[in-house]
Structure formats: C-alpha cells, structure tokens
N, C-alpha and C positions, 0 to 999 in steps of 0.2 A: 638380151644377152644370151648367147648360145651356151648350152651345156657342153662340156668336153666330150669328145668321142672316145671310142674304145682305144684308139692308138695313143691319144693324149693321156688317158688314165694309165695305160701300161707304162708310158715313159715316166710319169710322175711316180708310179710304184717302184720302178727300177732305180730312180734317183734316190728315193727314200731308203731303199734297200742298200744301196751303195754307201749312203751317208751313215746310217745307223747300224747296219749289219743285221743278219738274220736272227740273232739271239735276242735282240731288243724289241723286235716287232710284236711278239705276243704280249709283252709288257705294255707297250703302247696301246694295243688293241683292248686289253683289259681295262686300262685306265680310261680310255675313251668311252667304253661301254658303261663303266661306273659313273662317269661324268654325265653321260646322257640320261641315265636312270635318275640321278639326283636332280638334274634339270627338270625332267618330266614331273617328278614329285613336287618340286617347288612351284611349277606352273599350276599344278592341280591343287596346291595349297594343303597338301597332306603332311602331317608331321610324322615322326617315327612312331610315336605311341599310337596314332590312328592306324598306321599301316600294320602294326603288330596285332592290334585288336581285330582287324579284318581277316587276318590269316588264321586266327584260331577258330 
C-alpha cells in the first residue's frame, strides 16, 4: 500500500479545513497530541504515579 503523496495530503488538509474551520483545528491538534501521549504511556505500562516520580 502506497503512502499518500504531497498533493493528496494537501487535498485532505483542505477538505478538513473546509469542514471544521480554522478555529477548530488547534483544538483537534491538541486533543490528538494528548491522545498519542496517553497511548504511548499505556504501551510502556507506566502509570501516572510512576511518571510523576520520575520527573522529580
């Protein structure tokens, strides 16, 4: 399966921009980033208390 090229990515971005509007895109990006972080933590098997202990 081929990855989408630059033109396809641009078209997808424009469609998303038209559907949701420019004001909602930062909110979606933030939510996506938080979701990815939580997923990585779950994969690594770290709990919140373990993460706080490592940061101190």
